[in-house]
C-alpha positions in Angstrom: 69.2 63.1 117.4 69.2 64.1 113.8 68.7 61.3 111.4 70.8 62.7 108.7 74.6 63.6 108.6 76.1 66.9 107.7 79.7 67.6 107.2 81.5 71.0 106.7 84.4 71.6 104.4 86.2 74.5 102.7 88.7 75.4 100.1 91.3 78.1 100.2 92.4 80.7 101.6 92.9 80.2 105.3 90.2 82.7 106.2 87.7 80.5 104.3 88.8 77.5 106.3 88.4 79.5 109.5 84.8 80.2 108.6 84.2 76.5 108.0 85.7 75.6 111.3 83.5 78.0 113.1 80.4 76.6 111.4 81.6 73.2 112.5 82.1 74.3 116.1 78.7 76.2 116.3 76.7 73.3 114.9 78.5 70.3 116.1 78.9 69.0 112.5 82.2 67.3 111.5 84.8 69.4 109.7 86.3 67.3 107.0 89.2 68.8 104.8 88.4 66.4 102.0 84.6 65.9 101.7 85.1 63.1 99.2 87.4 60.8 101.3 84.2 59.1 102.5 80.8 59.7 100.9 78.8 59.0 104.1 77.1 62.4 104.3 73.6 63.5 103.5 74.4 67.2 103.2 77.6 69.1 102.7 78.2 72.7 103.8 81.1 74.0 101.6 82.7 77.4 102.2 84.3 78.7 99.1 85.8 81.6 97.2 85.0 80.7 93.6 88.0 82.6 92.1 90.3 80.3 94.0 88.1 77.3 94.3 86.4 77.1 90.9 87.3 73.4 90.3 85.1 72.5 93.2 82.3 75.0 92.8 81.8 73.7 89.3 81.9 70.0 90.3 79.0 67.8 89.7 77.6 67.2 93.2 74.3 65.6 94.2 71.6 68.1 93.4 70.4 70.1 96.4 72.6 68.2 98.8 75.5 70.7 98.9 75.1 74.1 100.5 77.6 76.4 98.8 78.5 79.2 101.2 80.1 81.5 98.6 81.9 84.8 99.0 83.2 87.0 96.2 84.1 90.6 95.6 82.0 90.9 92.5 79.9 88.9 90.0 80.9 85.4 89.1 81.5 84.8 85.4 79.1 82.8 83.2 80.9 79.4 83.1 80.2 78.8 86.9 76.5 79.9 86.8 75.0 76.6 85.6 77.0 74.5 88.0 76.3 76.7 91.0 72.5 76.7 90.3 72.4 73.0 90.9 73.1 73.5 94.5 71.8 75.7 97.4 73.7 79.0 97.3 74.1 81.0 100.5 76.0 84.3 100.7 77.4 86.3 103.7 76.0 89.6 102.6 73.3 91.2 100.5 76.0 92.7 98.3 77.3 89.2 97.3 73.7 88.1 96.8 73.1 90.9 94.4 76.4 90.2 92.6 75.4 86.6 92.0 71.8 87.4 91.0 73.0 89.7 88.3 74.5 86.6 86.6 71.3 84.5 87.1 72.3 82.6 90.2 69.5 81.9 92.7 70.6 82.7 96.3 68.6 80.8 98.8 69.7 82.8 101.9 72.0 85.4 103.4 73.9 84.2 106.5 76.5 86.7 107.8 79.9 85.5 108.8 80.5 84.9 112.5 83.4 85.9 114.6 85.0 85.1 117.9 83.8 87.7 120.5 86.1 88.2 123.5 84.5 88.5 126.9 87.0 91.2 128.0 89.3 93.6 126.2 91.7 96.3 127.2 90.3 99.8 127.8 90.9 102.6 125.2 93.3 104.2 127.6 95.7 101.2 127.1 95.4 101.0 123.3 97.6 102.8 120.9 98.5 102.9 117.2 97.3 101.5 113.9 97.1 97.8 113.0 96.5 96.0 109.6 97.4 92.5 108.2 97.1 91.2 104.7 99.3 89.7 102.0 99.7 91.7 98.9 96.8 91.9 96.5 95.9 94.9 94.5 92.6 95.1 96.4 94.2 94.7 99.8 96.9 97.4 99.2 95.4 99.6 96.5 97.6 102.5 95.2 95.4 105.1 96.8 95.7 103.5 100.2 99.5 103.2 99.9 99.7 106.9 98.8 97.8 107.9 101.9 100.1 105.8 104.1 103.3 107.2 102.4 102.2 110.7 103.0 101.2 110.1 106.6 104.7 108.5 107.3 106.4 111.6 105.7 104.5 113.9 108.1 104.4 111.9 111.3 106.8 108.9 111.0 106.1 105.2 111.1 106.3 104.4 114.9 102.5 104.2 115.2 102.1 101.4 112.8 101.9 97.6 113.1 101.4 96.4 109.5 101.9 92.7 109.0 102.6 91.0 105.6 102.6 87.3 105.1 105.6 86.6 103.0 106.2 83.2 101.3 104.6 82.2 99.0 103.4 85.8 98.4 106.6 87.2 96.9 105.2 90.7 96.3 105.1 91.2 100.0 108.9 91.5 99.9 108.8 94.2 97.3 106.1 96.1 99.3 108.4 96.0 102.4 111.2 97.6 100.3 108.9 100.6 99.9 107.7 100.5 103.5 110.5 99.0 105.7 108.5 99.3 108.9 106.1 96.6 107.7 106.6 93.2 109.3 106.6 89.8 107.6 105.5 86.9 109.8 103.5 83.8 108.9 101.8 82.2 110.6 100.7 84.3 113.5 99.2 82.2 116.2 95.6 82.9 117.3 96.9 84.3 120.6 99.2 86.7 118.7 96.3 87.8 116.5 94.2 88.4 119.6 96.9 90.5 121.2 97.4 92.6 118.1 93.6 93.4 117.9 93.5 94.1 121.6 96.5 96.4 121.9 95.7 98.7 119.0 93.4 101.7 119.0 92.7 101.8 115.2 92.3 99.2 112.5 93.5 100.4 109.1 91.4 98.8 106.4 93.1 99.8 103.1 91.1 97.1 101.1 88.8 98.5 98.4 86.9 95.3 97.7 85.5 92.7 100.0 82.6 90.2 100.0 82.2 90.7 103.7 85.3 91.9 105.5 86.0 89.7 108.5 89.0 91.6 109.8 87.3 95.0 110.4 84.5 93.1 112.3 87.0 91.2 114.3 88.7 94.4 115.1 85.4 95.9 116.3 84.9 93.0 118.7 88.1 94.1 120.4 87.0 97.7 120.6 89.2 99.0 117.8 88.0 102.0 115.7 88.0 101.1 112.0 89.3 103.4 109.4 87.9 102.1 106.1 86.6 102.9 102.6 82.8 102.6 102.8 82.5 99.9 100.2 79.1 98.1 99.7 79.7 95.0 101.9 81.0 96.8 105.0 77.9 99.1 104.9 76.0 96.1 106.1 77.5 96.0 109.5 79.8 99.1 110.1 78.2 101.8 112.3 79.5 105.0 110.7 78.9 107.0 113.8 81.5 104.9 115.7 84.2 104.6 113.1 85.9 106.7 110.5 84.5 105.9 107.0 86.0 107.2 103.8 83.7 108.0 100.8 83.9 106.2 97.5 84.8 108.1 94.3 83.7 105.4 91.9 84.0 101.8 90.9 86.0 99.7 88.5 86.0 96.0 87.6 88.9 93.7 87.6 88.4 90.6 85.3 89.6 87.2 86.6 89.1 83.7 85.2 85.9 83.0 87.0 84.9 86.2 88.7 85.0 90.0 88.6 86.3 92.1 91.5 84.3 95.3 92.1 86.8 97.8 93.3 85.6 100.8 95.3 88.0 103.5 94.5 88.7 106.2 97.3 90.8 109.3 97.4 94.2 109.1 99.0 93.7 112.6 100.4 90.4 111.5 102.1 92.1 108.4 103.6 95.0 110.5 104.8 92.5 113.0 106.4 90.8 110.0 108.2 94.1 108.9 109.6 94.9 112.4 110.8 91.5 112.7 112.5 92.3 109.4 114.2 95.6 110.7 115.4 94.1 113.9 116.7 91.4 112.1 118.6 94.0 109.7 120.1 95.9 112.7 121.4 93.0 114.8 122.6 89.6 113.0 122.7 89.9 109.5 124.2 86.5 110.0 125.8 84.7 110.0 122.5 86.9 107.0 121.3 85.9 105.1 124.4 82.2 105.5 123.4 82.9 104.4 119.9 84.9 101.4 121.1 81.9 100.3 123.2 79.6 100.9 120.3 81.7 98.6 118.1 81.8 95.9 120.8 78.1 95.9 121.0 77.7 95.7 117.2 80.2 92.9 116.9 78.6 90.9 119.7 75.6 90.3 117.4 77.9 88.4 115.1 79.1 85.9 117.6 79.7 82.7 115.5 78.0 80.5 118.1 74.8 82.5 117.4 74.8 83.4 113.7 75.8 79.9 112.4 72.8 78.3 114.0 71.1 79.6 110.9 72.7 76.7 108.9 70.8 74.2 111.1 67.6 76.0 110.5 68.4 76.1 106.7 68.8 72.4 106.5 65.6 71.8 108.4 63.8 74.1 105.8 65.4 72.1 102.9 64.2 68.8 104.3 60.6 70.0 104.8 
């Protein structure tokens, strides 16, 4: 038995909490929504997005007792650097590590996000259409992605799409649905509903132009979906380009937030439209190749089973204690 106590906690959004819950399940450490309700722990693993959770990331915690598992879509801003450097910083990608190091943050380790890997999925012959889910943010629905979607719908209609928005409290979701009436608003979706959406669709549409990791594309791969995505830096670390449809990047631009920058990877709407048309053509005439790609994605995603990858946190704390 370990002679020290570790708890796991997280801030917002829900995806960050899911990461923390998976770390808890993989390690056996207690998940505690409020790590300060009882100060009986020796080490804290805290999963955080600093732009949302800056109040905690900048908090004065016991030195070298908090492992800050931080994700961001660009460099953090200077006010957080000093506070972050008092703790043990871990990132999910080399991209985020590089972004933090440009601001003088020492990153102790890179541990990729883990996902749930299903034992069995539907064959490609039973999958159809395009799936995506996100609430409205500029990086989740950039104008170039929406332009590509709009043009595709003009040419081929909207019957192939299952695009889910979240709705309240994300009011802009309702304005986006006015432009694209076929988009659905439902929140929450149960875990079983999410599994069924991944498993029933042939393609995962990733419009996002900025991610610190990109959990959804990897989760889609675990269900054998083919990912259509801009080839932004973080996704290059796990996406096999020979088994998916990657769209090239034209350039980068920075969005300035209070405690962080977002590094947007701009892509061409024409290129994304072409990628969607390639997918459509393959669905109609080349399911044999898609079946091979699907199996390739399943094998890649299996390496990120959360029960395996999050064992690295146990090893990390053992290293810290030595």
